[in-house]
N, C-alpha and C positions, 0 to 999 in steps of 0.2 A: 504494500500500500504506500502510496506517495503522499507524504505529509507536506511537502513543499507547495502543493496545489492549494492546501487549506490556508497557508500563511501568506500567500502572495498578495492577498487583498489588503492585508494590514500593513500599510506603509507609513512612513513618517508623515506624508502628505495627508493620509486619511485621518490620522490621529490629530493633526493640526486642524483639519476641518471639523472634527468632533469637538475639540476644545473651543474653537470659535463659535460653534453652534451652541454649546453649553453656556458660554459667556453671553451670547445674545439672548438666549432664553432667560438667563438669570436677570439680565437688565429689563427685559419685558415684564417679567413677574414682579420685580421690585417696584417698577413704576406703577403697575396695575395695583399692587398691594397697597402702596402709599395713597393712591387715589381712592380706593374703595374703603379704606380703614374707618373713616368717619361714619360712613353709612352702615358698615358692619357693626360698629359700636352702638349706633342707634337701634338697630334691629336686635342686638343682644340685650340692650337695656329694656326694650319693650317686651321681649320674650321672657327673659329671666326675671325682670322686675315686675311682672304682672301681679304677683301676690301683694305688692305694696299698694296697689289700687283696689284689688278685689276684696282683700280681707277687711279694710275699713268700711267699704260699702256693705259687705255682708254683715258686719257688726251693727252698722246703722240700720239696715233693714230688719235684722232680728230685734233690735231695740224698738223700732217703730211698730212692727207688727205684733210684738208680744206685749205691748203696753196696754 
């Protein structure tokens, strides 16, 4: 079996292209993440902080309807 045919595609040029692609992808993801982070924080606040609004309203409704 010839192992050289399997390794002839992995050249210094192909690894250079891979490195450049990874760096471009990293830059795209970094810019996207910085742009989306305020909206992601708002969504997380509304989803995770829902109990802060629901519990006081529930206590108020229980107090009003049980009086």
